[in-house]
Phi, psi and omega in degrees: 000321182265012180057039178237122179290162180296321183294318180291327182287318177298316180298321179294316184292321178301320179294321172301313179299324182287317185295319184274340187071032181205143176279135183263339178236145176263109185270001181277356183244155176225119357290169179297148178238160183274126177282173178301322175300319181298318179300316177298327181289319182296317173298317178303317180296314180298319180296315182300315177304317183289317171304322179293317177300316176302317184292321180297313179301314178292323179292321180294318179297318177295324178298319185284339176289129172268119179241169180107182185236139172250135180250133187231129168251126188232144173293157183304318192283358174297336175098109180305315184298321178295315178301326179293319179297311179301317173307306183303318182286320173301316183292324180298318182285320184234076187296340180268000184256160180229153184236129174242119179241131180241128179267128187223165168289157181309315178294334181277336177298310183300321183294322182292322179289322180291330183276350185085006176289337175230134173290321181228150176234142169250113186226164174259156180047059183293153178228126179274161180208189176297332184252350189240131170251140181252131170248113177312137180249293182196165175250123187252126179287134179263138182226169174275129179259129183214156172294146177301342179267356181285149181304320182283349182294333187272354184285149180285321182211151176242140175267158176306325177296335176296344184264000181299121178071008185281152178289130198223135172264120188246180173260157179309154183294338187263009180265140182298326172296330172292316181296323181288320172300316182297318176302317182297312179296319181293321179295337179247023166071027193250129176244125177254165181256099182283115179270326178214159166214146185225167178264358175217155183297325185296320178286329176295317178303316184297318181297317179297314183300322179275020171062029177280354184150179173253179177205175177240126186206164177296136184302320188292336179293338189257004187305321186286320178291332181288316179297332183278346186080014186265340178224155175234138182255120176248116186298155181275133173292159180302140004275141181286158182240137179229152175252122173272136173250139171227165173252129181243153178207163176295133179299135179073016178291134175270104183281139165289166186297329178299317180287327176299315181295321179290322174297322179297320181299312190291325181283353167292164178305116193313311185297327180297321184293323182283313186292337179283339185289000000 
């Protein structure tokens, strides 16, 4: 049954008896019977086989578990609340893995990726280079952000010309989103009255909520404030404006499996990954 001949089995038993200095089989009987030493050895073999099976099961489970840490650098406006949900979903899928997220200015995200301090970066208006690879992530619709008490809040849609001369909360000059909004307004011949400017969306949202002016920003960034009744998102009339988000990593980087699994999660339809958490 085990493809071992009788002579080979007899030889093996003889070698074991010599090694142990004890007889395993009683050859004075027919059929052969197992000696007390043989029963001890038989119990030992059974236990060893059982432990081997347990080891193989545990080893296979260990192989399937993803361990380690994936490091992510993200711009502030990706949204802390959204990343918290993504982290929960990643933890549910990979309980043995860890996720570290650091929020930085755009240029610092690129630096963290290039230096190896981050495995992946999340940026808006991503730019590839000789050393950076870009994976398109999503397109976010840009809307007019206004206080519920602002005159434009009641409009179904706003055209670029509706913003002529309006008090406006902008982004700092060196940010990609500022350059894109300036281009949009310039192409439509619109001049706004910039009352304040900040380097992050949270400060801009607070200024808009306190009626210091209106702004243009991604609609999904405002969900919490809209639910609270502090902000209103007014869609832009054609042509619509979108903010592209991308995932960046160092070119030719070899990802550990934990980073591969997190990248797989991000590249799923974004809202599905969040809603499942």
